[in-house]
VEXKOL-492350 format. One record per residue (C-alpha): chain; x, y, z. Coordinates in pm, whole numbers, plus 32768, in hexadecimal, padded with zeros to 4 digits. Example, Ala and Ser with C-alpha at 12.3 -4.5 7.8 and 13.67 -1.06 7.14 Angstrom:
+----+------+------+------+
| ch |   c1 |   c2 |   c3 |
+----+------+------+------+
|  A | 84CE | 7E3E | 830C |
|  A | 8557 | 7F96 | 82CA |
+----+------+------+------+
This chain:
+----+------+------+------+
| ch |   c1 |   c2 |   c3 |
+----+------+------+------+
|  A | 6AC6 | 2AC8 | 90AB |
|  A | 6A31 | 296E | 907F |
|  A | 68BF | 293E | 90D0 |
|  A | 680F | 27ED | 90E4 |
|  A | 6696 | 27BC | 90CF |
|  A | 65D6 | 267D | 911F |
|  A | 6552 | 2637 | 8FC3 |
|  A | 643C | 257D | 8F10 |
|  A | 63CC | 25CC | 8DAD |
|  A | 6418 | 273E | 8DC1 |
|  A | 6380 | 276E | 8F1B |
|  A | 640E | 277B | 907C |
|  A | 63E4 | 261F | 9111 |
|  A | 633C | 263E | 9264 |
|  A | 63E8 | 2534 | 9338 |
|  A | 6560 | 2565 | 935F |
|  A | 65A8 | 2406 | 93E1 |
|  A | 64F9 | 235D | 92BC |
|  A | 6575 | 2431 | 919B |
|  A | 6608 | 2368 | 907C |
|  A | 66AF | 248E | 8FCD |
|  A | 6739 | 25E8 | 900E |
|  A | 6755 | 26FA | 8F0D |
|  A | 689E | 27AC | 8F4D |
|  A | 68CD | 2912 | 8ED9 |
|  A | 6A0D | 29D7 | 8EAF |
|  A | 69D2 | 2B48 | 8EF1 |
|  A | 6AB2 | 2C77 | 8EC2 |
|  A | 6A65 | 2DE5 | 8F07 |
|  A | 68FE | 2D8E | 8F61 |
|  A | 68BC | 2CD3 | 8E1A |
|  A | 689C | 2B63 | 8DC0 |
|  A | 69B6 | 2B04 | 8CD2 |
|  A | 6983 | 2989 | 8CBC |
|  A | 68C3 | 2865 | 8D50 |
|  A | 68CE | 26EA | 8D5E |
|  A | 6806 | 25C9 | 8DEF |
|  A | 68AD | 24FC | 8F02 |
|  A | 681F | 23B1 | 8F81 |
|  A | 67FE | 2369 | 90F4 |
|  A | 686C | 21FE | 90C2 |
|  A | 6765 | 2189 | 91B9 |
|  A | 6803 | 2240 | 92DD |
|  A | 6722 | 22D3 | 93E7 |
|  A | 671F | 23E6 | 94EA |
|  A | 687C | 240C | 9583 |
|  A | 6924 | 235C | 945F |
|  A | 688C | 2458 | 9370 |
|  A | 6937 | 2570 | 942F |
|  A | 6A82 | 24C2 | 93EF |
|  A | 6A2D | 249C | 927F |
|  A | 69E5 | 2610 | 9266 |
|  A | 6B25 | 2667 | 931D |
|  A | 6BED | 258A | 922E |
|  A | 6B51 | 264A | 910E |
|  A | 6BC6 | 2796 | 91AA |
|  A | 6A60 | 2810 | 91E0 |
|  A | 6A3E | 295E | 9293 |
|  A | 68C2 | 2973 | 92AB |
|  A | 67A5 | 2874 | 92AF |
|  A | 6644 | 28D3 | 9249 |
|  A | 653B | 27D2 | 92A1 |
|  A | 63DA | 2798 | 9320 |
|  A | 63AE | 26CC | 945D |
|  A | 64DC | 2667 | 952B |
|  A | 6508 | 25D2 | 9686 |
|  A | 65D8 | 2649 | 97A8 |
|  A | 66E2 | 253D | 9782 |
|  A | 671D | 2596 | 9617 |
|  A | 672E | 2707 | 9670 |
|  A | 683C | 26BD | 9771 |
|  A | 6901 | 25F2 | 9673 |
|  A | 68F2 | 270E | 9579 |
|  A | 695F | 280A | 967F |
|  A | 6A85 | 272D | 96DB |
|  A | 6AE1 | 271B | 956A |
|  A | 6AD8 | 2898 | 9553 |
|  A | 69B7 | 289F | 945B |
|  A | 68BB | 29BB | 946D |
|  A | 6750 | 2947 | 9471 |
|  A | 6619 | 29E4 | 93D9 |
|  A | 64FE | 28F3 | 942D |
|  A | 6388 | 2905 | 93F3 |
|  A | 63AE | 2960 | 9282 |
|  A | 62C8 | 28DB | 9172 |
|  A | 6280 | 2907 | 9001 |
|  A | 636D | 292C | 8EDC |
|  A | 64D8 | 28E3 | 8F38 |
|  A | 6576 | 29DE | 8E47 |
|  A | 6494 | 2AF6 | 8EC1 |
|  A | 64E3 | 2AA3 | 902D |
|  A | 6659 | 2AC3 | 8FEE |
|  A | 6629 | 2C0D | 8F39 |
|  A | 6557 | 2C89 | 905F |
|  A | 6669 | 2C1E | 9150 |
|  A | 676F | 2CDA | 908C |
|  A | 6693 | 2E11 | 909E |
|  A | 6675 | 2DE2 | 9218 |
|  A | 64FF | 2DA1 | 91FA |
|  A | 64D7 | 2C2D | 9236 |
|  A | 63C8 | 2BE5 | 9337 |
|  A | 644E | 2B02 | 9447 |
|  A | 6365 | 2A8E | 9560 |
|  A | 6292 | 2BC4 | 9535 |
|  A | 63B6 | 2CB6 | 951E |
|  A | 6498 | 2D4B | 9415 |
|  A | 65F6 | 2CB7 | 9405 |
|  A | 66CD | 2DEE | 9408 |
|  A | 682B | 2D67 | 93D3 |
|  A | 68EC | 2E7F | 932F |
|  A | 6975 | 2F36 | 945F |
|  A | 6ACD | 2F1A | 94F7 |
|  A | 6B48 | 2EEF | 965C |
|  A | 6A3E | 2F6C | 974C |
|  A | 696D | 301B | 9648 |
|  A | 67F6 | 2FF7 | 9654 |
|  A | 66E7 | 2FF3 | 9549 |
|  A | 6578 | 304D | 9560 |
|  A | 648F | 2F2B | 958F |
|  A | 631D | 2F27 | 9543 |
|  A | 624C | 2DF7 | 958A |
|  A | 60EA | 2D82 | 95B9 |
|  A | 60AB | 2CC9 | 96FB |
|  A | 60C7 | 2B53 | 96BF |
|  A | 6094 | 2B72 | 9549 |
|  A | 60F4 | 2A07 | 951E |
|  A | 6105 | 29AC | 968E |
|  A | 626E | 2946 | 9686 |
|  A | 6384 | 29F1 | 9743 |
|  A | 64EB | 29F1 | 97B1 |
|  A | 648E | 2998 | 9918 |
|  A | 639E | 287D | 9955 |
|  A | 630B | 2881 | 97FA |
|  A | 63C0 | 275F | 9752 |
|  A | 6397 | 25F4 | 97A5 |
|  A | 63AF | 24B0 | 96E6 |
|  A | 6314 | 235F | 973E |
|  A | 62C2 | 23EC | 9896 |
|  A | 61B6 | 22F4 | 9903 |
|  A | 60BC | 237B | 9806 |
|  A | 5FDE | 2273 | 9767 |
|  A | 5EA0 | 2271 | 969C |
|  A | 5E1C | 222F | 953D |
|  A | 5E92 | 2383 | 94BC |
|  A | 5FFE | 2366 | 9527 |
|  A | 60E4 | 237C | 93F9 |
|  A | 5FD1 | 240B | 931C |
|  A | 5FB4 | 256B | 9292 |
|  A | 5E98 | 2617 | 934B |
|  A | 5DEA | 275F | 9302 |
|  A | 5D4E | 280A | 942F |
|  A | 5CA3 | 294C | 948A |
|  A | 5CE6 | 29CA | 95EA |
|  A | 5CB3 | 2AEB | 96D7 |
|  A | 5DAD | 2B22 | 97F2 |
|  A | 5D5B | 2BE2 | 992F |
|  A | 5DF4 | 2C2A | 9A83 |
|  A | 5D37 | 2BD8 | 9BC2 |
|  A | 5CA4 | 2D36 | 9BD1 |
|  A | 5C04 | 2CFC | 9A7C |
|  A | 5CF6 | 2DD8 | 99B9 |
|  A | 5D31 | 2D49 | 985D |
|  A | 5E9D | 2D2B | 97F2 |
|  A | 5E73 | 2C78 | 96A6 |
|  A | 5D68 | 2BF5 | 95BA |
|  A | 5D73 | 2B45 | 946B |
|  A | 5C02 | 2B9D | 9442 |
|  A | 5C61 | 2D0C | 9434 |
|  A | 5D60 | 2CC4 | 9325 |
|  A | 5C66 | 2BF3 | 9261 |
|  A | 5D5E | 2AD7 | 9224 |
|  A | 5D7F | 298F | 92E8 |
|  A | 5ED1 | 2935 | 937B |
|  A | 5F7A | 280A | 92D0 |
|  A | 6077 | 272D | 9384 |
|  A | 60E7 | 25C4 | 93AE |
|  A | 604F | 2545 | 94F2 |
|  A | 6150 | 24BE | 95E7 |
|  A | 627D | 2537 | 951D |
|  A | 62E4 | 2641 | 9616 |
|  A | 6258 | 2764 | 954F |
|  A | 615F | 27BD | 9660 |
|  A | 6165 | 27E8 | 97D8 |
|  A | 6127 | 269C | 9884 |
|  A | 5FC9 | 26DF | 9907 |
|  A | 5F4A | 2753 | 97B4 |
|  A | 5FDB | 261D | 970C |
|  A | 5F45 | 2536 | 9813 |
|  A | 5DEB | 25CA | 97E2 |
|  A | 5DF0 | 25AE | 9666 |
|  A | 5E7F | 244C | 966B |
|  A | 5D2F | 23B5 | 96CC |
|  A | 5C3A | 24A4 | 9627 |
|  A | 5B4A | 2455 | 950C |
|  A | 5B18 | 2534 | 93DE |
|  A | 5A0F | 2637 | 9430 |
|  A | 5A3D | 2611 | 95A7 |
|  A | 5A7B | 273C | 968A |
|  A | 5B23 | 2724 | 97DD |
|  A | 5B85 | 2817 | 98EF |
|  A | 5CCF | 27D6 | 99A0 |
|  A | 5D78 | 287F | 9AC6 |
|  A | 5EF3 | 285C | 9AC3 |
|  A | 5FDC | 2889 | 9BE8 |
|  A | 6138 | 2914 | 9B97 |
|  A | 61D9 | 27B9 | 9B88 |
|  A | 60FD | 2764 | 9A5C |
|  A | 6129 | 28BA | 99BD |
|  A | 6267 | 298C | 99C9 |
|  A | 62F4 | 291A | 9B15 |
|  A | 633B | 29E0 | 9C4F |
|  A | 6402 | 2B23 | 9C4B |
|  A | 6573 | 2AE4 | 9C94 |
|  A | 661A | 2BF8 | 9D62 |
|  A | 676A | 2B93 | 9CCE |
|  A | 66EE | 2C13 | 9B7D |
|  A | 66D8 | 2D79 | 9C03 |
|  A | 6816 | 2E47 | 9BE4 |
|  A | 6891 | 2FB1 | 9BF0 |
|  A | 6977 | 3065 | 9AFD |
|  A | 6A1A | 31BA | 9B12 |
|  A | 698B | 329A | 9A03 |
|  A | 6AE6 | 3326 | 99C6 |
|  A | 6B56 | 31C6 | 9960 |
|  A | 6A31 | 31A0 | 9873 |
|  A | 69F4 | 32E8 | 97BA |
|  A | 68E0 | 3252 | 96E3 |
|  A | 6809 | 3229 | 981D |
|  A | 67E4 | 339F | 985C |
|  A | 66A2 | 33BA | 9794 |
|  A | 65F8 | 3287 | 9828 |
|  A | 64C3 | 32A2 | 9903 |
|  A | 6442 | 31CB | 9A21 |
|  A | 6365 | 30B6 | 999A |
|  A | 6406 | 30B5 | 9842 |
|  A | 6465 | 2F65 | 97A9 |
|  A | 65B3 | 2F5A | 96F3 |
|  A | 66BF | 2E66 | 9689 |
|  A | 681A | 2E5F | 9721 |
|  A | 6943 | 2D99 | 96A7 |
|  A | 6A06 | 2CA8 | 977C |
|  A | 6B86 | 2CAB | 976E |
|  A | 6B7C | 2B96 | 9668 |
|  A | 6A96 | 2C66 | 958B |
|  A | 6950 | 2BAE | 95D2 |
|  A | 6815 | 2C88 | 95F2 |
|  A | 6729 | 2C69 | 9719 |
|  A | 65EE | 2D30 | 976F |
|  A | 65D2 | 2E00 | 98AE |
|  A | 64E2 | 2EF8 | 994D |
|  A | 6559 | 3041 | 99DD |
|  A | 64F3 | 3016 | 9B4A |
|  A | 6587 | 3152 | 9BE9 |
|  A | 6655 | 3279 | 9B7D |
|  A | 670D | 338E | 9C36 |
|  A | 67F7 | 349D | 9BBB |
|  A | 691E | 33AE | 9BCF |
|  A | 6896 | 3248 | 9BD9 |
|  A | 67A2 | 3179 | 9B0F |
|  A | 6709 | 302E | 9B82 |
|  A | 66AB | 2F21 | 9A88 |
|  A | 65CA | 2DF4 | 9ABF |
|  A | 6618 | 2CD0 | 99D7 |
|  A | 64F0 | 2C00 | 9A4D |
|  A | 63DD | 2BC4 | 9951 |
|  A | 62DC | 2CD9 | 997D |
|  A | 61D6 | 2BCF | 99D0 |
|  A | 62B1 | 2B20 | 9AD3 |
|  A | 6203 | 2AE9 | 9C20 |
|  A | 60A9 | 2B2F | 9B93 |
|  A | 5F75 | 2A54 | 9B9A |
|  A | 5ED2 | 2A4E | 9A43 |
|  A | 5D77 | 29F6 | 99C7 |
|  A | 5D23 | 2981 | 9869 |
|  A | 5BE5 | 2942 | 97A9 |
|  A | 5C59 | 284E | 969C |
|  A | 5B93 | 27DE | 956C |
|  A | 5C1D | 26C6 | 9492 |
|  A | 5BCB | 272E | 932F |
|  A | 5C7A | 2623 | 9262 |
|  A | 5D6F | 2500 | 9279 |
|  A | 5E3E | 24DD | 913C |
+----+------+------+------+
């Protein structure tokens, strides 16, 4: 397996389309056996997907990435783990253990066929997602765009129920504003904030995780998927597509013979409220 990471001085570079180098790892039996640095040659976005394909890359680990680049990677048959940050070597080791955090969820990629793996996640831990969470240069402007911002936030539903809070964790969230690491409405709010400022924003689904798509709900016979027998309604798990790519689903219904999965993001169709405090702009 060959794994590429957007790379800058030992860390995961946070903007896929602007990365100057990739660190490419060769892995066997769940272990890194070698690595090398590969230049991007000034290519951007879709061209980078071609560069990775030409280098026989199986998996890309990166920070922020836009929808167009995601589509190009999918077309090239490259698995994506976005929303990663920190040390590049440690991220690859975490991926190989099946523990890499991707858009608030564990990338469980070791199953086969229709197998499923347990999936634990905090709601909107980094506010990015597979559906509606990524964007790039999507009409967002402001003095903080392109800068690394550190924010505290508290997220609630319309009934006041809290679904996430960086205050509770005691650590601000760090991201590159406007790079597609956050849901659109969160990015738009932070783009024009001043350090120390607090704002309250109400986001409709189109600025959060999008509307729920009925086409993403499907039924499977339990007999065809033995690993689903122990699943419970409401549980989040990963399934594998025929080409071996993992995708998260929620168990929506279950009978003695059939199980229904919902591949929409669990926040799809929901209106969200955030108290956002801009702590620092780096």
